C-alpha positions, 0 to 999 in steps of 0.5 A: 273777451280780451283775456280770451285773445290773450290766451289765444295768443299766448298758446300759439306763442308758446307753440310756436317755441315748442317748433322752433325747439323741434326743428333745432333738436331735430337738425341736431339729430338729423345733420349729427347721424349723418356726419357720424356716419360718414366718419364711420362708414363707408359704402361699397358695392359687391360685384360678384356673387361671391358672398350669395346669398348673404349678400346678393351681386352688385349690392350696395353695402355699408361697413364701418371702418376698423383696425384688422385687431378687432376684426374677429371670426364670422366677420364680413370684410373688404379688405385690398392685398395686392396677391388677390387683385386691385381692387377691394374684395369682399368675403367671411373671416373663417380663421385667425392666427393660430387656426386650423382651418379644415374642410370638409367633415363628413357629413360636409361642415367646415371646422376650425381647430377640430370644431364643426362650425355650423354655417346656414349662411352658405349658398346650397344645401351640400357641404361646405366647401365642394373642394376639401383643403386643410390650412394653419392660419399664421400669426396676425392673418386671416382665413377668408371665404366668401358665402358661395362656396364654390363661385368664391375665389378666396383662401383656399385658392390661394393655398399654393401661394406659400401664404397659407392662402391667408390675408394680414389682419392690416389688409382690413379697411372695414367691416360689414355691418348692413345691406343698403340697397337692393331694397328687397335686401336691406337691412343689418347682417347678424353675426353668426352663432356658429364661432361663438363657442371659440376662442376670442367670441363674435364681434359686436356689431356697430353704431348703425341701427342708432346713426338711422334712428337718429338721422330718422327721428332728426327728420321727424322733428323737423317736419313736424317743427315746420309744419306746426306754424301752417297747421295751427293757422289751418286750425285757428277760428276766423275772425268776424268781418 
Protein backbone atom coordinates (compact mmCIF):
# COMPACT_ATOMS: atom_id res chain seq x y z
CA UNK A 1 0.00 0.00 0.00
CA UNK A 2 2.76 2.42 0.95
CA UNK A 3 4.56 1.62 -2.30
CA UNK A 4 1.47 2.62 -4.33
CA UNK A 5 1.25 5.89 -2.45
CA UNK A 6 4.92 6.55 -3.15
CA UNK A 7 4.39 5.92 -6.86
CA UNK A 8 1.44 8.28 -6.93
CA UNK A 9 3.45 10.91 -5.11
CA UNK A 10 6.37 10.40 -7.49
CA UNK A 11 4.02 10.67 -10.45
CA UNK A 12 2.60 13.92 -9.19
CA UNK A 13 6.09 15.27 -8.57
CA UNK A 14 7.22 14.42 -12.10
CA UNK A 15 4.08 16.00 -13.52
CA UNK A 16 4.73 19.15 -11.53
CA UNK A 17 8.25 19.32 -12.93
CA UNK A 18 6.93 18.99 -16.48
CA UNK A 19 4.30 21.61 -15.72
CA UNK A 20 6.98 24.03 -14.53
CA UNK A 21 9.13 23.37 -17.59
CA UNK A 22 6.14 23.97 -19.87
CA UNK A 23 5.32 27.27 -18.18
CA UNK A 24 8.96 28.39 -18.28
CA UNK A 25 9.37 27.49 -21.96
CA UNK A 26 6.03 29.09 -22.72
CA UNK A 27 7.11 32.35 -21.10
CA UNK A 28 10.31 32.37 -23.15
CA UNK A 29 8.41 31.81 -26.41
CA UNK A 30 5.57 34.19 -25.55
CA UNK A 31 7.67 37.10 -24.31
CA UNK A 32 10.47 36.44 -26.78
CA UNK A 33 8.00 36.49 -29.66
CA UNK A 34 6.55 39.80 -28.53
CA UNK A 35 9.99 41.38 -28.11
CA UNK A 36 11.14 40.04 -31.47
CA UNK A 37 8.02 41.38 -33.14
CA UNK A 38 8.36 44.78 -31.46
CA UNK A 39 11.93 45.07 -32.69
CA UNK A 40 11.14 44.16 -36.31
CA UNK A 41 7.60 45.40 -36.91
CA UNK A 42 5.57 48.56 -36.55
CA UNK A 43 1.80 49.02 -36.86
CA UNK A 44 0.40 51.59 -39.29
CA UNK A 45 -3.11 52.71 -40.14
CA UNK A 46 -4.05 53.21 -43.79
CA UNK A 47 -6.54 56.11 -43.69
CA UNK A 48 -7.66 56.15 -47.34
CA UNK A 49 -8.85 53.65 -49.94
CA UNK A 50 -5.84 54.20 -52.21
CA UNK A 51 -4.68 50.62 -51.59
CA UNK A 52 -8.10 48.97 -51.85
CA UNK A 53 -8.98 46.18 -52.24
CA UNK A 54 -5.62 44.91 -50.96
CA UNK A 55 -5.87 47.10 -47.85
CA UNK A 56 -9.21 48.63 -46.91
CA UNK A 57 -9.46 52.21 -45.58
CA UNK A 58 -8.91 52.35 -41.83
CA UNK A 59 -7.11 48.99 -41.81
CA UNK A 60 -4.26 48.37 -39.41
CA UNK A 61 -1.18 46.80 -41.00
CA UNK A 62 2.05 45.34 -39.68
CA UNK A 63 5.15 46.51 -41.53
CA UNK A 64 8.66 45.16 -41.19
CA UNK A 65 11.34 47.79 -40.65
CA UNK A 66 13.62 47.51 -43.67
CA UNK A 67 16.19 49.58 -45.49
CA UNK A 68 15.14 51.06 -48.81
CA UNK A 69 17.87 48.99 -50.46
CA UNK A 70 15.91 45.82 -49.57
CA UNK A 71 12.76 46.88 -51.39
CA UNK A 72 11.76 45.11 -54.61
CA UNK A 73 9.06 45.57 -57.23
CA UNK A 74 5.67 44.48 -55.99
CA UNK A 75 6.36 45.37 -52.35
CA UNK A 76 3.82 47.44 -50.45
CA UNK A 77 5.84 50.00 -48.52
CA UNK A 78 5.42 52.70 -45.89
CA UNK A 79 7.31 55.89 -46.71
CA UNK A 80 7.52 59.59 -45.91
CA UNK A 81 8.40 62.26 -48.45
CA UNK A 82 7.87 66.00 -48.00
CA UNK A 83 6.79 66.36 -51.63
CA UNK A 84 3.94 63.91 -51.04
CA UNK A 85 2.82 65.14 -47.62
CA UNK A 86 3.56 65.30 -43.92
CA UNK A 87 2.30 61.84 -42.91
CA UNK A 88 3.52 58.30 -43.70
CA UNK A 89 1.93 56.85 -46.83
CA UNK A 90 1.40 53.30 -48.11
CA UNK A 91 1.86 52.45 -51.81
CA UNK A 92 3.08 49.61 -54.02
CA UNK A 93 6.47 49.65 -55.74
CA UNK A 94 6.10 49.06 -59.49
CA UNK A 95 9.44 50.41 -60.68
CA UNK A 96 13.01 50.74 -59.38
CA UNK A 97 15.97 52.80 -60.54
CA UNK A 98 16.54 52.50 -64.29
CA UNK A 99 13.10 51.04 -65.06
CA UNK A 100 10.92 52.43 -67.82
CA UNK A 101 7.36 52.35 -66.48
CA UNK A 102 4.40 53.00 -68.78
CA UNK A 103 0.67 52.53 -69.08
CA UNK A 104 -1.28 51.36 -70.76
CA UNK A 105 -1.03 48.66 -73.43
CA UNK A 106 -3.94 48.01 -75.81
CA UNK A 107 -5.37 45.57 -73.29
CA UNK A 108 -4.94 48.09 -70.44
CA UNK A 109 -1.88 46.66 -68.71
CA UNK A 110 1.07 48.32 -66.98
CA UNK A 111 4.48 47.66 -68.53
CA UNK A 112 7.91 47.69 -66.88
CA UNK A 113 10.80 47.82 -69.34
CA UNK A 114 8.34 46.90 -72.07
CA UNK A 115 7.06 43.78 -70.29
CA UNK A 116 3.31 43.71 -69.44
CA UNK A 117 2.72 43.03 -65.75
CA UNK A 118 -0.17 40.99 -64.36
CA UNK A 119 -1.76 42.88 -61.46
CA UNK A 120 -4.59 40.77 -60.00
CA UNK A 121 -4.64 42.93 -56.87
CA UNK A 122 -6.06 45.98 -58.70
CA UNK A 123 -9.45 47.45 -57.89
CA UNK A 124 -12.00 46.99 -60.67
CA UNK A 125 -11.77 45.38 -64.09
CA UNK A 126 -10.70 48.40 -66.15
CA UNK A 127 -7.22 49.40 -67.32
CA UNK A 128 -4.26 49.48 -64.95
CA UNK A 129 -4.57 53.28 -64.90
CA UNK A 130 -7.40 55.57 -66.00
CA UNK A 131 -4.76 58.03 -67.25
CA UNK A 132 -1.79 57.13 -69.42
CA UNK A 133 1.73 57.85 -68.26
CA UNK A 134 5.35 57.10 -69.06
CA UNK A 135 8.42 57.58 -66.87
CA UNK A 136 12.01 56.52 -66.44
CA UNK A 137 12.82 55.92 -62.78
CA UNK A 138 16.04 57.68 -61.66
CA UNK A 139 18.77 55.63 -60.00
CA UNK A 140 18.20 55.09 -56.29
CA UNK A 141 14.48 55.90 -56.51
CA UNK A 142 11.17 54.05 -56.62
CA UNK A 143 8.01 54.51 -58.68
CA UNK A 144 4.97 54.00 -56.42
CA UNK A 145 1.32 53.41 -57.26
CA UNK A 146 -1.79 52.66 -55.22
CA UNK A 147 -3.84 49.57 -56.02
CA UNK A 148 -6.98 51.68 -56.35
CA UNK A 149 -5.66 53.46 -59.45
CA UNK A 150 -8.73 55.62 -60.02
CA UNK A 151 -8.51 57.13 -56.54
CA UNK A 152 -4.82 57.03 -55.59
CA UNK A 153 -2.56 60.09 -55.49
CA UNK A 154 0.78 58.53 -56.36
CA UNK A 155 3.80 58.77 -58.67
CA UNK A 156 1.58 59.45 -61.68
CA UNK A 157 0.38 62.70 -60.12
CA UNK A 158 3.92 63.83 -59.31
CA UNK A 159 5.37 63.40 -62.80
CA UNK A 160 5.05 67.16 -63.32
CA UNK A 161 7.11 67.95 -60.20
CA UNK A 162 10.38 67.49 -62.04
CA UNK A 163 11.39 64.40 -60.05
CA UNK A 164 9.90 61.79 -62.41
CA UNK A 165 7.25 61.10 -59.79
CA UNK A 166 9.59 58.80 -57.88
CA UNK A 167 10.71 58.84 -54.26
CA UNK A 168 14.22 58.04 -52.97
CA UNK A 169 14.83 54.64 -51.43
CA UNK A 170 15.92 56.46 -48.28
CA UNK A 171 12.30 57.57 -47.78
CA UNK A 172 11.21 53.98 -47.10
CA UNK A 173 10.46 53.21 -43.46
CA UNK A 174 8.98 49.72 -43.65
CA UNK A 175 7.50 47.00 -45.87
CA UNK A 176 3.95 45.79 -45.19
CA UNK A 177 3.78 42.07 -44.41
CA UNK A 178 0.24 41.63 -43.08
CA UNK A 179 -3.11 43.17 -42.28
CA UNK A 180 -3.92 42.92 -38.57
CA UNK A 181 -7.32 44.68 -38.51
CA UNK A 182 -10.18 44.36 -39.34
CA UNK A 183 -10.54 40.65 -38.61
CA UNK A 184 -12.18 40.11 -42.01
CA UNK A 185 -8.95 41.20 -43.72
CA UNK A 186 -6.56 39.48 -41.30
CA UNK A 187 -3.67 37.76 -43.07
CA UNK A 188 -0.33 37.96 -44.83
CA UNK A 189 0.20 40.01 -47.99
CA UNK A 190 1.52 37.78 -50.74
CA UNK A 191 4.27 38.80 -53.14
CA UNK A 192 2.78 39.39 -56.62
CA UNK A 193 4.02 36.97 -59.27
CA UNK A 194 3.79 39.56 -62.06
CA UNK A 195 7.21 40.99 -61.12
CA UNK A 196 9.11 37.73 -60.60
CA UNK A 197 10.48 37.61 -64.15
CA UNK A 198 12.12 41.04 -63.88
CA UNK A 199 15.74 41.52 -62.74
CA UNK A 200 16.01 41.38 -58.95
CA UNK A 201 12.82 39.37 -58.58
CA UNK A 202 10.57 39.91 -55.60
CA UNK A 203 11.37 40.18 -51.89
CA UNK A 204 11.12 37.45 -49.29
CA UNK A 205 8.42 37.93 -46.62
CA UNK A 206 9.63 38.71 -43.12
CA UNK A 207 9.53 36.35 -40.10
CA UNK A 208 6.04 37.41 -38.94
CA UNK A 209 4.53 33.89 -39.27
CA UNK A 210 7.35 32.47 -37.12
CA UNK A 211 6.85 35.22 -34.54
CA UNK A 212 3.09 34.61 -34.37
CA UNK A 213 3.66 30.85 -34.06
CA UNK A 214 6.09 31.42 -31.17
CA UNK A 215 3.60 33.65 -29.33
CA UNK A 216 0.72 31.19 -29.83
CA UNK A 217 2.84 28.17 -28.83
CA UNK A 218 4.03 30.05 -25.75
CA UNK A 219 0.48 30.89 -24.71
CA UNK A 220 -0.60 27.25 -25.13
CA UNK A 221 2.34 26.00 -23.03
CA UNK A 222 1.69 28.56 -20.29
CA UNK A 223 -2.02 27.74 -20.08
CA UNK A 224 -1.42 24.00 -20.30
CA UNK A 225 1.30 24.03 -17.66
CA UNK A 226 -0.69 26.24 -15.32
CA UNK A 227 -3.76 24.03 -15.69
CA UNK A 228 -1.90 20.83 -14.74
CA UNK A 229 -2.02 21.40 -10.99
CA UNK A 230 -5.78 22.01 -10.68
CA UNK A 231 -6.58 19.19 -13.13
CA UNK A 232 -4.36 16.68 -11.33
CA UNK A 233 -6.04 17.52 -8.02
CA UNK A 234 -9.47 16.99 -9.54
CA UNK A 235 -8.41 13.60 -10.94
CA UNK A 236 -6.69 12.40 -7.75
CA UNK A 237 -8.73 9.81 -5.78
CA UNK A 238 -10.06 11.03 -2.47
CA UNK A 239 -8.83 9.18 0.65
CA UNK A 240 -11.42 7.53 2.82
CA UNK A 241 -12.07 9.46 6.02
